[in-house]
C-alpha positions in Angstrom: 0.0 0.0 0.0 2.8 2.5 0.8 4.5 1.6 -2.4 1.4 2.4 -4.4 1.0 5.7 -2.6 4.7 6.7 -3.4 4.2 5.8 -7.0 1.1 8.0 -7.2 3.0 10.9 -5.7 5.8 10.5 -8.1 3.3 10.3 -11.0 1.7 13.6 -9.8 5.1 15.3 -9.6 6.0 14.3 -13.1 2.7 15.5 -14.6 3.3 18.9 -16.2 -0.4 19.7 -15.8 0.2 20.1 -12.1 2.5 23.1 -12.6 1.2 26.5 -11.6 1.0 27.9 -15.1 -1.2 25.0 -16.2 -3.7 25.2 -13.3 -6.3 26.8 -15.5 -6.4 23.6 -17.6 -7.5 21.5 -14.7 -10.4 23.8 -13.7 -13.8 22.8 -15.0 -15.3 25.1 -17.7 -17.8 27.7 -16.8 -21.4 26.5 -16.5 -20.5 22.9 -15.6 -22.1 21.8 -12.3 -19.7 20.9 -9.5 -19.8 17.3 -8.1 -22.2 16.9 -5.2 -20.2 14.3 -3.4 -19.6 15.0 0.3 -15.9 14.3 0.1 -13.5 17.1 -0.8 -11.3 16.0 -3.7 -7.7 16.5 -2.9 -5.0 17.4 -5.4 -3.8 20.4 -7.3 -6.9 20.3 -9.6 -9.1 21.6 -6.8 -6.8 24.4 -5.7 -8.3 27.9 -6.0 -7.2 29.9 -9.0 -4.4 32.4 -8.2 -5.6 35.8 -7.5 -4.1 39.2 -8.2 -2.5 40.8 -11.2 -1.1 37.5 -12.5 -4.6 35.9 -12.9 -6.0 39.1 -14.5 -3.2 39.3 -17.0 -3.6 35.5 -17.8 -7.4 36.0 -18.4 -6.7 39.0 -20.7 -4.1 37.2 -22.7 -6.5 34.4 -23.3 -9.1 36.9 -24.6 -6.9 38.7 -27.1 -8.6 39.3 -30.5 -7.1 37.9 -33.6 -6.2 41.4 -35.0 -3.9 41.9 -32.0 -1.8 38.9 -33.0 1.4 39.5 -35.0 1.5 38.0 -38.5 4.8 36.2 -38.7 4.2 35.0 -42.3 2.5 37.8 -44.4 1.3 37.0 -47.8 3.1 37.9 -51.0 0.2 40.1 -52.1 0.3 42.0 -48.9 4.1 42.6 -49.2 3.7 43.7 -52.8 0.8 46.0 -52.1 2.6 47.7 -49.2 5.7 48.1 -51.2 3.8 49.8 -54.1 2.0 52.0 -51.7 5.3 53.2 -50.1 6.7 53.9 -53.6 3.6 55.8 -54.5 3.8 58.0 -51.4 7.5 58.6 -51.8 7.2 59.6 -55.5 4.2 61.7 -54.9 6.0 63.7 -52.2 9.0 64.2 -54.5 6.7 65.5 -57.2 4.9 67.8 -54.8 7.2 70.7 -55.7 4.4 73.3 -55.3 2.8 71.9 -52.2 3.6 74.8 -49.9 5.3 78.1 -49.6 8.6 76.5 -48.6 8.6 74.1 -51.6 11.2 74.3 -54.3 8.7 75.6 -57.0 6.6 77.7 -54.7 6.8 80.7 -57.0 5.0 78.7 -59.7 2.2 77.5 -57.5 -0.3 80.0 -58.8 0.2 79.0 -62.4 0.0 75.3 -61.6 -3.2 75.8 -59.6 -4.6 77.7 -62.6 -3.9 74.7 -64.8 -5.8 72.5 -62.4 -8.8 74.9 -62.3 -9.2 74.3 -66.1 -10.2 70.8 -65.2 -12.7 71.8 -62.4 -16.3 70.8 -62.7 -17.9 74.2 -62.0 -16.4 76.0 -65.0 -17.2 73.1 -67.3 -20.8 72.8 -66.2 -21.3 76.6 -66.4 -19.7 76.8 -69.9 -21.7 73.8 -71.2 -25.0 75.4 -70.0 -24.0 78.7 -71.6 -23.2 77.1 -74.9 -26.4 75.1 -74.7 -28.5 78.3 -74.4 -26.6 79.9 -77.3 -26.8 76.8 -79.5 -29.3 76.8 -82.4 -28.6 73.5 -84.1 -30.0 70.2 -83.2 -26.7 68.4 -83.5 -25.0 70.9 -81.3 -27.7 70.7 -78.6 -27.5 66.9 -78.7 -23.7 66.9 -78.1 -23.9 69.6 -75.4 -26.8 67.8 -73.5 -24.8 64.6 -73.5 -21.7 66.4 -72.4 -23.7 68.0 -69.5 -24.9 64.5 -68.6 -21.3 63.2 -68.6 -20.1 66.1 -66.3 -22.9 65.6 -63.8 -22.3 61.8 -63.8 -18.6 62.4 -63.3 -19.2 64.6 -60.2 -21.6 62.1 -58.6 -19.5 59.0 -59.3 -16.2 60.5 -58.2 -17.8 62.0 -55.0 -19.3 58.6 -54.2 -16.0 56.7 -54.6 -14.1 59.4 -52.7 -16.6 59.2 -49.8 -16.2 55.4 -49.8 -12.4 55.3 -49.9 -11.7 58.5 -47.9 -8.0 58.6 -48.8 -6.1 61.7 -47.9 -3.5 63.4 -50.1 0.3 63.2 -49.6 0.3 66.7 -48.0 -1.9 68.3 -45.4 -3.7 70.6 -47.9 -7.3 71.6 -47.3 -9.8 71.7 -50.2 -11.0 75.1 -51.4 -14.5 76.4 -51.9 -14.8 75.1 -55.5 -13.8 71.6 -54.3 -16.5 71.6 -51.7 -19.1 72.6 -54.3 -18.2 69.7 -56.4 -17.6 67.4 -53.4 -14.0 66.8 -54.5 -12.7 66.6 -50.9 -10.7 63.4 -50.8 -7.8 62.2 -52.9 -8.8 58.9 -54.5 -9.7 59.1 -57.4 -8.6 62.5 -58.7 -11.7 64.3 -59.8 -9.9 66.8 -62.0 -8.0 64.0 -63.8 -11.1 61.9 -64.4 -12.9 65.0 -65.8 -10.0 66.0 -68.0 -9.8 62.4 -69.4 -13.5 62.2 -70.0 -13.8 65.6 -71.6 -10.8 65.1 -73.9 -12.1 61.7 -75.0 -15.5 63.1 -75.6 -14.2 65.9 -77.8 -11.9 63.6 -79.7 -14.9 61.3 -80.5 -17.6 63.9 -81.3 -15.8 66.9 -82.6 -13.8 67.3 -85.9 -10.5 68.7 -84.8 -7.1 69.1 -86.6 -4.2 67.0 -85.5 -2.4 69.8 -83.5 -5.6 70.4 -81.6 -6.0 66.7 -80.8 -2.5 66.6 -79.5 -3.0 69.7 -77.4 -6.2 68.2 -76.0 -4.3 65.1 -74.8 -1.5 67.2 -73.4 -4.0 69.4 -71.5 -5.5 66.4 -69.8 -2.0 65.1 -68.8 -1.0 68.6 -67.5 -4.2 68.8 -65.4 -3.4 65.5 -63.7 0.2 66.4 -63.2 -0.7 69.8 -61.6 -2.8 68.0 -59.0 0.3 66.0 -57.9 2.5 69.1 -58.0 0.4 71.1 -55.6 0.2 68.1 -53.2 -3.5 67.3 -53.5 -3.2 63.8 -55.0 -0.9 60.8 -55.2 0.3 59.5 -58.6 -2.0 56.5 -58.3 -5.0 58.9 -57.6 -4.3 60.6 -60.9 -3.8 57.4 -62.9 -7.0 56.0 -61.4 -8.7 59.2 -62.3 -7.7 58.9 -65.9 -9.0 55.3 -66.0 -12.1 56.3 -64.2 -12.8 59.1 -66.8 -12.4 56.8 -69.7 -14.9 54.3 -68.3 -17.3 57.2 -67.6 -17.0 58.2 -71.3 -17.9 54.6 -72.3 -20.9 54.7 -70.0 -22.2 57.9 -71.5 -21.8 56.4 -74.9 -24.0 53.5 -73.8 -26.7 55.8 -72.5 -26.4 58.4 -75.3 -29.5 60.6 -75.5 -30.9 61.0 -78.9 -31.8 64.3 -80.5 -35.6 63.9 -79.7 -34.8 63.2 -76.1 -32.6 66.2 -75.9 -35.2 68.4 -77.4 -37.8 67.2 -75.0 -35.5 67.9 -72.0 -34.7 71.4 -73.4 -38.3 72.3 -74.0 -39.3 71.1 -70.5 -36.4 73.2 -69.0 
């Protein structure tokens, strides 16, 4: 009998679950009824849990959410995305030569901002409405009505995507009054770039222009996008995404192109 007791004590000592750090594994889960036997079970499994800061820290460590855990093996897509994002931010800051008064090209900031204003929505919508009032041909009114539709569609779609993404620019530059009117507050995608790409593609498709004018139209759209990076309002990827966004807006307007009869009905009702 004593030999069996000594063997049991040795077995309890060699059991790693009897150590202090593993006492929580021997406790019954919450909600399980305790045994109703009159005898008190002896052994380390029935010892009270340690109290104090150690027990509190142990409970908190067991309840850590998954997002607090460090990823020791990130995916290749995550590494590539973060690397491209870092390159985009670095290059955008280098090209922001007119971002502030202390920038290297601060003296040219007014001229660069003026180039960006040529791609703003308010001047384009106002000019389109003025030309629509002055126009007397059915073909001209049809083109101008669809251009007005494209401009309004551009403002709504860009504002919706910017509100959804909420990406800030590379520099702490606050939007001006015209930007608030067209809801062009955030950086992604660049509203001026999408509008310039859409308008240039629209004119190239529906107006008969000489080759020099076509080249100048493309250069104007490129300069509008570059000016937004130079003044620090957008990243390079914001401008490139704006160009792509403007092209797909043009394709959408082509799909829902309003006929001359529809335009005349809208003009007469207005």
